[in-house]
C-alpha positions in Angstrom: 10.9 -36.5 50.4 13.5 -36.7 53.2 16.0 -39.5 52.8 18.8 -40.6 55.2 21.6 -42.6 53.7 23.8 -44.4 56.2 27.2 -45.2 54.8 29.5 -43.3 52.4 30.8 -46.2 50.3 30.1 -46.5 46.6 26.5 -47.7 47.0 25.5 -45.1 49.5 27.2 -42.3 47.6 25.8 -43.3 44.3 22.2 -43.6 45.5 22.4 -40.2 47.2 23.9 -38.6 44.0 21.5 -40.3 41.7 18.3 -39.5 43.6 19.3 -35.9 44.2 20.2 -35.4 40.6 16.9 -36.7 39.4 14.8 -35.1 42.3 16.5 -31.8 43.1 13.8 -30.9 45.7 14.5 -34.0 47.8 16.4 -33.6 51.1 19.1 -36.2 51.3 21.5 -36.5 54.3 24.4 -38.9 54.1 26.1 -40.1 57.3 29.5 -41.7 57.1 31.4 -42.8 60.2 34.9 -42.4 58.7 36.6 -39.1 57.8 36.2 -37.8 54.2 39.2 -39.1 52.3 39.7 -42.2 54.4 39.2 -45.7 53.2 40.4 -49.2 53.9 41.8 -51.5 51.2 43.5 -50.6 48.0 42.1 -51.2 44.5 38.7 -52.4 43.3 38.2 -54.5 40.2 35.4 -54.7 37.6 34.7 -57.1 34.8 35.5 -56.2 31.3 32.6 -53.8 30.8 33.8 -52.0 33.9 31.3 -49.2 34.4 29.7 -49.3 31.0 26.5 -50.5 32.6 26.2 -46.9 33.9 26.8 -45.1 30.6 23.2 -45.1 29.3 21.9 -43.3 32.4 25.0 -41.5 33.7 27.7 -40.9 31.0 29.3 -38.0 33.0 30.2 -40.3 35.9 31.6 -42.9 33.6 33.7 -40.3 31.8 35.1 -39.1 35.2 36.0 -42.6 36.3 37.3 -44.2 33.1 40.5 -42.2 32.6 41.7 -43.3 36.1 41.2 -47.0 35.4 43.8 -49.7 34.5 42.6 -52.3 32.0 43.9 -55.6 30.7 42.6 -58.5 28.6 44.1 -61.6 30.1 44.3 -63.5 33.4 47.7 -65.0 34.4 48.0 -68.0 36.7 51.3 -68.9 38.3 51.9 -72.4 39.7 55.2 -74.2 40.6 57.2 -71.7 38.7 55.2 -72.0 35.5 52.7 -69.5 34.1 49.6 -69.7 31.8 47.6 -66.8 30.4 43.8 -67.2 29.9 43.0 -64.8 27.1 39.7 -62.9 26.6 38.9 -62.4 30.3 39.2 -58.6 30.6 39.1 -56.6 33.7 39.5 -53.0 34.8 40.5 -51.5 38.2 40.7 -48.3 40.0 41.9 -47.2 43.4 39.1 -47.4 46.0 40.0 -43.9 47.3 40.0 -42.5 43.8 36.6 -43.9 43.1 35.2 -42.6 46.4 36.7 -39.2 45.7 34.9 -38.9 42.4 31.6 -40.0 43.9 32.0 -37.6 46.8 32.6 -34.8 44.4 29.4 -35.7 42.5 27.4 -35.9 45.7 28.5 -32.4 46.7 27.9 -31.1 43.2 24.3 -32.5 43.3 23.6 -30.7 46.6 23.5 -33.6 49.0 24.5 -32.9 52.6 27.3 -35.4 53.4 28.3 -35.6 57.0 31.6 -37.4 57.8 32.9 -38.6 61.2 29.4 -39.2 62.2 28.4 -42.6 63.7 24.7 -43.3 63.9 24.2 -45.2 67.2 20.5 -45.9 66.9 17.8 -45.8 64.2 15.9 -43.6 66.7 18.3 -40.8 65.7 16.8 -40.8 62.2 13.2 -40.1 63.1 11.4 -37.8 60.6 12.9 -39.3 57.5 10.6 -40.8 54.9 13.2 -43.4 53.8 16.4 -44.8 55.4 18.8 -46.3 53.0 21.2 -48.6 54.8 24.4 -48.7 52.8 26.4 -49.3 56.0 28.3 -52.4 55.0 29.1 -55.7 56.5 28.4 -54.6 60.1 25.2 -52.7 59.2 23.5 -51.1 62.1 20.1 -51.4 60.4 20.5 -55.0 59.6 21.8 -56.0 63.0 19.0 -54.1 64.7 16.3 -56.0 62.7 17.8 -59.3 61.8 14.6 -61.3 62.3 12.6 -58.8 60.2 15.1 -58.8 57.4 15.6 -62.6 57.5 19.3 -62.0 57.8 21.9 -64.8 57.8 25.6 -64.4 58.3 28.3 -67.1 57.9 32.0 -67.2 57.0 34.3 -69.0 54.7 37.0 -71.1 56.3 39.9 -69.6 54.4 41.8 -66.7 55.8 42.8 -63.6 53.8 44.7 -60.3 54.3 44.4 -57.4 51.9 47.7 -55.6 51.1 49.0 -53.2 48.5 52.3 -53.1 46.7 54.3 -50.8 44.4 55.0 -53.7 42.1 52.8 -53.3 38.9 51.4 -56.4 37.4 50.7 -56.7 33.7 47.3 -58.5 34.2 45.1 -59.7 36.9 47.2 -62.5 38.2 47.2 -65.2 40.8 50.2 -66.9 42.3 49.8 -70.2 44.1 52.6 -71.3 46.4 53.3 -74.4 48.5 55.7 -74.0 51.4 56.9 -76.6 54.0 54.1 -75.4 56.3 51.2 -75.0 53.9 49.6 -73.4 50.9 49.1 -69.8 49.8 47.4 -67.9 47.0 47.9 -64.2 46.1 45.4 -62.3 44.0 47.3 -59.3 42.5 46.5 -56.6 40.0 47.5 -53.0 39.3 45.0 -50.3 40.0 47.1 -47.2 39.2 50.3 -46.3 37.5 52.2 -46.9 40.8 50.2 -49.4 42.9 48.7 -52.9 42.9 46.3 -54.8 45.1 48.0 -57.9 46.7 45.5 -60.1 48.5 47.0 -63.0 50.3 44.8 -66.1 51.0 45.5 -69.4 52.8 43.5 -72.3 54.1 42.8 -72.6 57.8 45.4 -75.4 58.4 48.2 -73.2 56.9 47.0 -70.2 59.0 47.3 -72.2 62.1 50.6 -73.8 61.2 52.2 -70.3 60.8 50.7 -69.1 64.1 49.2 -66.1 62.4 46.7 -65.8 65.2 49.5 -64.7 67.5 51.4 -62.5 64.9 51.2 -58.8 64.7 50.1 -57.1 61.4 53.8 -56.3 60.8 54.9 -59.9 61.5 52.3 -61.3 59.2 53.2 -58.8 56.5 56.9 -59.9 56.7 56.0 -63.6 56.4 53.9 -62.9 53.3 56.7 -60.8 51.8 59.0 -63.7 52.2 56.6 -66.3 50.8 55.9 -64.2 47.8 59.4 -62.7 47.4 59.7 -63.9 43.8 56.3 -62.5 42.8 57.0 -59.2 44.5 60.4 -58.9 42.9 62.0 -56.8 45.6 58.9 -54.7 46.3 57.4 -54.5 49.8 53.8 -55.0 50.8 51.8 -52.1 52.1 49.4 -52.5 55.0 46.2 -50.6 55.6 44.6 -52.4 58.6 45.6 -55.6 56.8 44.4 -58.1 59.4 43.6 -61.7 58.7 39.8 -62.2 58.1 37.3 -64.9 57.0 35.1 -63.8 54.1 31.6 -63.1 55.4 28.6 -64.4 53.6 25.6 -62.0 54.2 22.2 -62.6 52.8 18.7 -61.1 53.7 15.5 -62.7 52.5 13.6 -59.5 53.1 15.3 -56.4 51.6 13.2 -53.8 53.5 11.4 -53.3 56.8 9.1 -50.4 57.5 10.9 -47.4 55.8 14.3 -49.0 55.9 16.0 -50.7 52.9 19.3 -52.4 52.5 21.8 -52.1 49.6 25.3 -53.3 49.0 27.3 -55.3 51.5 24.6 -54.6 54.2 22.3 -56.7 52.0 24.5 -59.3 50.4 28.1 -60.2 49.8 29.8 -61.7 46.7 33.2 -63.3 47.1 36.2 -61.2 46.0 37.2 -64.0 43.6 34.5 -62.7 41.1 35.2 -59.0 41.7 31.6 -57.8 41.8 31.0 -56.3 45.2 31.3 -52.6 44.2 29.4 -53.1 41.0 26.6 -54.8 42.9 26.3 -52.0 45.4 26.1 -49.4 42.6 23.6 -51.5 40.7 21.5 -51.8 43.8 21.4 -48.0 44.1 20.3 -47.8 40.5 17.6 -50.5 40.9 16.3 -48.9 44.1 16.1 -45.5 42.4 14.1 -46.8 39.5 11.8 -48.9 41.6 10.9 -46.0 43.8 10.2 -43.8 40.8 8.0 -46.5 39.2 5.6 -46.6 42.1 3.3 -44.1 43.8 4.4 -44.7 47.4 7.5 -45.9 49.2 6.2 -49.3 50.4 5.3 -50.3 46.8 8.6 -49.0 45.6 10.6 -51.1 48.1 8.5 -54.2 47.2 9.3 -53.6 43.5 13.0 -53.2 44.3 13.2 -56.6 45.9 11.0 -58.3 43.3 13.0 -57.1 40.4 16.5 -57.1 41.8 16.6 -60.1 44.0 16.6 -62.8 41.3 19.5 -61.1 39.5 21.6 -60.9 42.7 20.7 -64.5 43.7 22.1 -65.8 40.5 25.4 -63.9 40.9 25.7 -64.8 44.6 25.2 -68.5 43.7 28.1 -68.3 41.2 30.2 -66.5 43.8 29.6 -69.2 46.3 30.6 -71.8 43.8 33.7 -69.8 43.0 34.6 -69.5 46.7 34.2 -73.2 47.2 36.9 -73.8 44.6 39.2 -71.5 46.6 38.3 -73.3 49.8 39.9 -76.4 48.2 42.7 -74.7 46.2 45.5 -76.9 47.9 43.9 -79.9 46.3 43.6 -78.2 42.9 47.3 -77.4 43.1 48.1 -81.1 42.6 46.9 -80.9 39.0 49.2 -80.2 36.1 49.3 -76.5 35.0 46.7 -76.8 32.1 44.2 -78.9 34.1 44.6 -76.5 37.0 44.0 -73.5 34.7 40.9 -75.2 33.2 39.6 -76.0 36.7 40.1 -72.4 37.7 38.4 -70.7 34.8 35.4 -73.0 34.9 35.0 -73.0 38.7 31.8 -70.9 38.9 29.9 -73.4 36.7 28.9 -70.6 34.2 31.4 -71.3 31.5 31.0 -74.4 29.3 33.6 -75.5 26.8 31.8 -74.0 23.8 31.7 -70.6 25.5 35.3 -70.9 26.6 36.5 -71.6 23.1 34.8 -68.5 21.9 36.0 -66.4 24.8 39.5 -67.7 25.2 40.5 -69.3 21.9 44.3 -69.3 22.6 44.0 -70.9 26.0 41.5 -73.6 24.8 43.8 -74.4 21.8 46.7 -74.9 24.2 44.5 -76.8 26.7 43.0 -79.2 24.2 46.4 -79.8 22.7 47.8 -80.7 26.1 44.8 -83.1 26.7 45.4 -84.8 23.4 49.1 -85.3 24.1 48.2 -86.6 27.5 45.7 -89.1 26.1 48.3 -90.4 23.7 50.9 -90.9 26.3 
């Protein structure tokens, strides 16, 4: 089988590696528009199990990635100079470049031909391939070329965000909510290495307009954010890597394949950064596509099976992500709550965590929250 993979992010790399490892006779060509060793952004975060979902099928990759990961057990929320920790909500993180480097090494080791600095301008360039795997991200050439056939929809959240890094290390995945004279900001920050953290700044549309960010350079925006979060950064600077203001894009496709083309990762669907699942979803798509193709006798049947089995799982997570994102779209209103009610609103925002589950998952937080509610009811 001849397979073209468009896109050298985690999803594209992992599919190419996995298929070639399991089918050594296959010819796989991977095309990535950026240079090898380049990436945008800083760290990526995974839920507590991190990459354990890979261990059963691919322990070698897990063993290569795990030593480079930073892990913690709690989330910390900061509001009006007060802090609260929510226990039992573990996460792990790794530098995006470090993750890509490991996957690139595994792709080369498996014998995949990876071609960097190559931009595919038209699907016509890929004639002769039995299968085209579109792992080419938010602006997917394949999806844009066949939007009607894929049943594609693209919309955007109203909040603005800019993705920075910083040399300030944070003990846990933390969020700091700040009110200024001109508006409201939230920073998502977590360490991803021994020396660096991700620092994603978010604000509502009214605040973005009030600060005139539309007319600010990247450097001017960075300076404003450093000033707003000076206490949080504790003397450290922000680091930019094409850190422009963006609206989060919601991408969904009703049909996951067309002819011999199939979508995975952000080309297929997006999940809001507040639930930290984008990279994992892309890798899981690659695994699901591999297994579906192996389970059927021909490519069309394999692609149909991929959609039938994977789509309900992704829909459930994307629904939770949209609910989570909606909470952030209204975070200035939530900031009016007292600290414990704010924290409770935050941790239950996706609608997937009832009180009973929260007591089992975060007993220390729930003890503190219920005690605060009891005192409030007696006042």
